[in-house]
Each structure stands twice: as C-alpha cells, then as structure tokens.
N, C-alpha and C positions, 0 to 999 in steps of 0.2 A: 429590891427583889420582892416579888409578890409573896404574901404570906399564905400558909396553909396549903401549899402545893397548887395554888391557882395558876392558870396559864398566864404567860407574859401578856401585858396589854400592848399589843401592836398598834400602829397608827390606824389600821383598818378597823380593829375592834374599838378603839377609842372613838373614832368617828361614828360608828354605829351606836355606841352608848350615848354619845353627845346628841345625835339626832333623835334618839328615842327618849332621853331623860331630861334634857336641859332646854330651857328657854333662855337664850342669850340676850344680852343688852346690846343691840347692834346700832351702828351709826344711822342717823335719820336718812342719809342718802343711799343706804345699802351698799357702801363702798368696799365691803370686804369682811373678813373674819373679825368678830368683835374682840375687843381687848377687855381685860378685867375678869372678874368672877362671874359665874352663871347667876342669873337673878333668882330663879326658882325652878322647882321640878315640874314635870309635866311635859306634854307634847308641845312642840313649837306651834305658835299660832299661825293660821293661814296668812299668807302675805297680802298686802293691800293692793287693790286694783288702781287706786289713785294715790298719789303721794300725800295729799292732804289728809287722808284717812289714817296715816301713820302718826303716832303721837310721840311726845317726848318721854313717855313712860317706859320706853324700851321695847316696844313691840316691833318685830321684824317687818321689813318692807320689801316687796318684790313687785315692781310696777308691771312687769310683763304678764304675770299670772296670778290667779287666786283672788280672794275677797278679803277685805279687812276683818280682823277679829271683831265680833259684834260689840264687845265692851272695851275695846282698846282705849286706854287712856282714862277710863272712868273709875277704875278701882284704885284703891290706895296701893302705892308701890310696896313691894316686899323687900325686906333687908337682904343684901347679898349673902350668898352661902359662904361659909368659912372653910378653910383648908382642913382636911381630915387625912387619915392614914389608912393603909391596907386596903380592905375592900371598899371603904368609903372613898379612897383616892380614885377608884375606878368608877364607882357608881354614884358618888355624891351623897349628900346628907339625906336622911330619912324624909320621905314626902310628908307634907303637912296637910291637914284638912283644909279644903277651900274656905276662903273667907265668906262669911254670911253677910248679906245686906241688912240694913236696918229694917225692923218690922213695922208695918203700918197696916192695920185692917186685916191681919192674918196673912198678908202677902209680903214676902221679902222684897224690900225696895233696893234696887241696885244689883240684885242677883239675877242671873240668867233664868228666864222663864220658858216653859214649854209653850209652843205656838198657840195651842188651843186654850191654855190658861190666859194668855194675852188676849185672845179674841173674846173669851167668855167673861172677862173682867174689865175690859176696856169700856169705859162709860164717860159721858160728858161730865167733866169736873170744872166748875165755874168759879171756885174760890181758891185762892192761892196764898201760900205763905211768902214772906218777903225774901226768903233765901234766894241767892243768885243761881242762875242756870249757867253752867260752864259752856264755853265755846265748843269744847270737845263734844259735849252732849248734843249741842245743836247741829254740829257738822255730821255726827253719826245719824241723827234723825233725818236730816236733809239727804244724806247719802241713801238712806233707805227709801225715801220718797222717790228719788230718781231711778230706782230699780223697777218702777212700774211700767206697764206696757203703754203704748201710744199708737195712734193711727199712723201708718206708714213709717213707724219707727222715728218719727220726727222729734220727739221729746220737746214739745213746745212749752214746757213749764219753766217758770222763774219764781223765785221766792225772795221777798224783801223782809229781812229780819230787823224788826224795830225794837231797839233797846232804849234809845234816848228818851228820858223822862218827858221832855217837852213835846216830842213828837207823839208819844203814847197819850199824853194828856189831850193833845189836839184831836187825835182820832177818837178818844173816849168821849169828848164833848159832842162830836158829830154823831157818834153811835148812840149816845143817850137821847139826843133829839129824834133820831130815827126810831128808837124803841118807843118813845112817847107817842109819836105819830102812828106807829103800828098798833099800839094799845087803843088809841082813839078809833082807828078804823075797825078793829076787831069788835069793839063794843058797839059801834054804830051798825055793823052788818051782822052781828051775831055769828061771826065767822068760825068761832071755836065750839059751836054747839055739838059737833060730833065727838069731841074729846073731853068736854068739861066733866062728864060723869066718871071718867076713868081715874082710878086711884093714883096713878102716877102724875096726873096733869097738874094738880095744884102745887105740889112741891117742886115740880120741874119749873113751873112759871115763877115761883118765888125765887128760885136760884137764878133763872134767866134775868129776872128783874134786878136782882142784886148785882149781877155782872154788868148789866146796862148802866147801873148807877155808878159803878167804879171800874170800868174796863181797864183803866190805867194801873190798877193794882196788880195786874198780871205783869211779871217782870219782862216778858217777851211777847211780842205780837208777830206772828209770821203771816205775811200777806202773800197769798198764793195767786199766781198770775198765769194767764194763758195768752200766748203770742199768736194772734190770728195770722200773722205773716208766715208762720211755719206750718199752716194747715193745708197748703196746696189746694186741691179741688174741693175741700170741705168748706172753704171760704171763697167769696167772690173777690174780684180785683180791688173793691173798696173795703174789704175786710168783713163784709156781712156774712154771717154764717149761713151756708146753704144746707148744712146738716148739723143742727145743734146737738143731736144725740151723739154723732161721731166726734164732734168737737169736744164736748164735755167728757166723753169717754177717754179723752187723751189727757185729762188733768185730774179728775176726781179719783182715779185709782192711785195717783201719786199722793193726793191729800189723805186718802185712807191709809196708805203706807206710813205717812207721817204720823198719823194718830196712833197707829199700832206700835210704831217704833218708840214714840214717847212713852206709851204705856209700858213697854218692855224695859225701859230705863227708870220706871217709877215716877214719871212726870205726867202731870195732868194736862188735858186739852179739852177743847170743845170746838166744834165746827160752827162758825157763824156766817151768815150771809146778809145781815142787816145793812152792810155797807152799800148795798145796791141803791139805797136811798140817798147816798152822798158820794157815789163813785167818782164823779168828776172832781169834786173837792179833794178826795183821797188821792187820786192820781196826780193832781197838781201838787199836793203836799209832799208826795214821795217821788215826784218827777218820773212817773211811769209814762212811757210813750203812748201816744194816742191809739196805736194799733194793738195795744196789749190790754186785755180785759182782766180786771181783778175778780176772781171767782169766790174767794173766801178769805176771812181773817181768822186765824187760829191763835187764841191766847194759849200761852205755854208757861208752866211753872211747877214748882213743888206743891202738890195739892194739899189743901186744908181738910179735905174730905176723903173718904175711903173709896177705893176701887170696888168694882162689882161684888157679887155676880149680877149680871144684868137680867132683866125679865123681858122676854119677847114672846110673840105669838109662837105656838108650837109648830113644828114643821108640818104636821098633819093638816094644819089649817091653811097653809100657803103653798104647798107643793102638790102637783098633780102628776099622774102617770099617763103618758102618751097623748092625752087630750085634756082640755080644760074641764074641771069638775070631777074627774075621776081621781079619787084620793091616792096619793103616793103612799104605799104601805111597804115597808122594807120586806123584801122577799116575796112580795105579791106578784101575781101574774098581770 
C-alpha cells in the first residue's frame, strides 16, 4: 500500500514515471523491455540512428528514429540503483549530480561542451600523450564526420583509421621526408615572408616540426579520403575533377566535423596535407583504390598541450555588408 495517502501506482503512472525518470540498461539489439534495475536517473538518451553507435554501456538503441547520445559509451558506468520503499519505490533514488570530466587547461575533458565553446577552443594540437584512444570515441567522431553535407548527397567520404605501430611508423617516415623537402623549398623561395613576422608563426612552426619528427607518436592516424567515382558530373569519366571546389566541398566539411567532434571529447587533432608529396606510396601502403584521393591525414590522441582559446582575425576585418569592402557592422544599414 502506498504511504501517506499517496495514489496507487497504476501501470500507466508507473510507465510515465519510468519514461520520465529512468535510464534503463537495454539489450544491444533493442529486443524489448530491459531486465534488472535502472542504471541511473535522468531522461532516457535519444536512440541511435545506426546500431554501431549504441554501446555496451547500456544506452538505449532505436534504429528507426533519432540520433545516438553524443557521449554514449564514453563515460564511466554508474552503479545500479538499489531497492527502496514508499515514495522511493515509485520515484526511485535521489538524483545525483552529473559526473565531471577531468580538468585540463581550465576545460573539463570528457564532459559535454557548448557548441561555441568547442568552436572557440578547438585548435591544432600536435603533441600527444601515449594514452590509448577507445574505439567507442573514434566511432563517435567518425559518426559526427558523416553528418556533414556533400554535393548531390553522395557522401563520397571514406576514412582509414591507422592504429598499427608499424604502419604509423611507415607513414611517419614519409611524412618526415616531405616536411624536410618543404622546409628546403620554403627557404629557397622565401615562401613564408608574409607570415614570419606574426607572433603565432614561430611557435606554430616549432610544433609542426616536432610533429613531423615523430608523427608516429600519435596513437591514431585518420586518413581522410574522397572517392571520385561518387562525384557524378563533378568528375570526368577518368576521375579528373571538373569542379575541384565542388569536389572538396564534399569532403572537408566532414573533416571539420571530425576535428570538432574530437575537441568535444577532449581529444587533440591537427589537419595535415603533407601527404600530397607521397600520396602514391601512402595509397599503396593502405591499399586505397586508384580512384580514391587522400585529402588529409589527421593525427588523433589525448593532447599533451592545452586547448584554446584561439586567436583569429576579428569579424570586422573579414566580413562585408552587401558588397566587397563595405564593413559588416552589427545592426548597421
């Protein structure tokens, strides 16, 4: 009997309480009502669009609708709730404060971040700690990458996730040689004269040089690829790009999503394109088809350095209103 004159807990009321208050540990195949105790309080997470986005950490899956919870499978599991009496039988145990992520550089690592915090603090991080990156994190990052737009909705992107130490070392050796060749060219042609005086340039080049010296120190390399066979009229019959702008607009939004998703999870990245100097060797090493272009290599790992904030040109210097040269002023005519 309910205590204190409370109304009886009918099945309908129980279901309402359940949906509102509990997150259940459901079977990975979504095969029905879960067994066992509720995992924790709070609203149920949105269901996954793809089965691979559901994890073994007990997040619900519904293939037909919805999107996977953004941090599914990445937080530590909570202990199951225990049985209680009276009001607690109906409503469950008292809610607990959400778990905080580890702190680094004033930003909680592993905790959900506001979108603009992610954008404002995502920067190129080129040094990594040896800690492993979980497959669950990589899957979530790649899932975010595939949410990007593409010409004709073709989704012509592919990603090769390189973990094997020997393969990373082979790529790193070629990357180092390409960097050294680039340095010689830059020195001979004075190609960096427009940036040498800027305060960010020297430290950026030191970090980039250190990455080139030991690219294999990144625990994961994500090789981002564009399949010319899926570009339709954007590429000719032989795969030659007829509109490079349209072609690369179908891959680099996905790469940017990848970078932002990694930042949201507290993982460091940097976008590199030096592989262009050894792309044929790289494609042979990774068995990439001839019609597929490698557009970027993204090192990924737990960063040894801090996230942002980043420093960029102010909007007033780069945005115009109605025509080139007329400054964009908020609220201006």
